[in-house]
C-alpha positions in Angstrom: 0.9 12.6 15.9 -1.7 10.9 17.9 -2.0 7.1 16.9 -5.1 4.6 17.3 -4.6 0.7 18.0 -4.6 -2.0 15.1 -8.0 -2.8 14.7 -9.1 1.2 14.3 -6.6 1.5 11.9 -7.6 -1.4 9.5 -11.4 -0.3 9.9 -10.2 3.7 8.7 -8.0 2.0 5.8 -11.1 -0.2 4.9 -13.4 2.5 4.9 -11.5 4.8 3.0 -10.6 2.7 0.3 -14.3 1.0 0.3 -15.7 0.1 -3.3 -12.1 0.8 -5.0 -11.7 -1.1 -7.9 -8.6 -1.6 -10.1 -10.4 -1.2 -13.4 -8.1 -1.5 -16.2 -5.0 -0.6 -14.0 -2.0 -2.7 -13.5 -2.2 -5.1 -10.5 0.0 -7.1 -8.5 0.8 -10.2 -11.2 0.6 -8.2 -14.1 3.6 -5.5 -12.4 5.3 -8.7 -11.7 5.9 -9.4 -15.1 6.8 -5.8 -15.9 9.4 -6.3 -13.2 10.6 -9.4 -15.0 10.5 -8.2 -18.6 8.2 -10.5 -19.7 6.4 -10.9 -23.2 3.3 -8.9 -23.7 1.4 -12.6 -24.1 2.6 -13.1 -20.5 1.7 -10.0 -19.2 -1.4 -10.2 -20.5 -2.2 -13.9 -19.2 -1.1 -12.5 -15.5 -3.2 -9.3 -16.0 -6.1 -11.8 -16.1 -4.7 -13.4 -12.5 -5.0 -10.0 -11.1 -8.0 -9.4 -8.5 -9.9 -6.5 -10.0 -12.9 -5.8 -7.8 -12.2 -5.7 -4.2 -8.8 -5.5 -2.9 -9.5 -7.4 0.3 -9.1 -10.6 -1.4 -5.5 -10.1 -2.3 -4.0 -13.1 -0.2 -1.6 -12.4 2.6 0.8 -14.4 0.9 0.4 -12.8 -2.5 1.4 -9.6 -0.7 4.3 -11.0 1.1 5.7 -12.7 -2.0 5.2 -9.6 -4.4 6.9 -6.5 -2.1 8.7 -5.0 -5.5 5.6 -4.4 -7.7 4.3 -1.5 -6.2 7.1 0.7 -8.0 5.4 -0.7 -11.6 1.8 -0.1 -11.0 0.0 2.7 -12.6 -2.3 5.1 -10.5 -5.5 2.7 -10.5 -3.0 -0.4 -9.7 -1.4 1.9 -6.5 -5.3 3.0 -5.5 -6.2 -0.4 -5.2 -3.0 -2.0 -3.6 -2.0 0.5 -1.2 -4.5 -0.4 1.1 -4.3 -4.3 0.9 -0.1 -3.5 1.9 -1.0 -0.7 4.4 -3.6 -3.7 6.1 -0.9 -6.0 5.5 1.7 -4.3 7.6 -0.5 -3.2 10.6 -1.6 -6.9 10.8 1.7 -8.3 10.7 4.6 -5.7 11.4 5.8 -7.6 14.8 5.3 -11.0 13.9 5.8 -11.5 10.3 9.5 -10.5 8.4 8.1 -9.3 5.5 10.0 -6.8 2.7 6.2 -6.0 1.8 5.9 -4.2 4.8 8.8 -1.6 4.0 8.3 -1.7 0.5 4.7 0.1 1.4 6.5 2.8 3.5 9.6 3.2 0.6 6.5 3.8 -1.8 4.6 6.2 0.1 8.0 7.9 0.3 7.7 8.3 -3.0 7.9 12.2 -4.0 5.2 11.6 -6.6 1.9 13.6 -7.6 -0.6 11.8 -5.2 -3.9 13.6 -6.8 -5.2 10.2 -7.6 -6.1 9.5 -3.7 -8.9 11.1 -2.2 -8.6 13.4 0.9 -9.9 10.8 2.7 -7.6 8.2 1.7 -4.4 10.7 2.1 -5.4 11.4 5.8 -5.4 7.4 6.1 -2.1 7.0 4.8 -1.1 9.9 7.0 -2.4 7.7 9.9 -0.9 4.6 8.6 2.7 6.3 8.4 1.9 7.5 12.1 1.3 4.2 13.4 4.6 2.7 11.7 6.6 5.3 13.6 4.8 5.1 17.1 3.8 1.8 17.0 5.8 -0.5 14.7 9.1 1.6 15.0 11.6 -1.2 15.4 10.0 -3.7 13.4 10.0 -1.2 10.4 11.9 1.5 8.6 10.1 3.9 10.9 13.1 6.3 9.8 11.6 6.4 6.4 8.0 6.3 7.8 8.7 9.1 9.9 10.1 11.1 6.6 7.3 10.4 4.3 4.8 11.4 7.2 6.8 14.8 7.6 7.5 15.5 4.1 4.6 14.2 2.4 1.5 12.9 4.8 1.2 15.4 7.6 -0.6 17.7 5.9 -3.5 15.6 5.1 -4.2 14.7 8.7 -5.1 18.0 9.4 -7.3 18.5 6.5 
């Protein structure tokens, strides 16, 4: 599992998910209302708050405060938000005690179908998990990152 430095990995994440938009997907605020069993009216209101065009505009504070939302997103929402959570994790794993860092690892450890991601996106997820194991180690749940890498994502790094 070769690794790279933070800046290189952030650049690869940004490149692999360049031009990904949320479209009609479930974003962070809408997913939070689903988690909260909010009304349809509140869900619609929060859906309108979601950034939809450029995932890089999702603030670090929003990611930090919404660690539980990934499991309430659809495929479009995940494709849009995974890179934001990965980038946040790479930047802050050793300086910021955020539950969102392990949250993205747990999301990527899910044995779901990942066909909605491109080969390039799958490769960068493999690189992210490898980085979390080799560089972040004791600062994150590196055991789960290792399992996710070995059981799901390592096959994409070889393509």
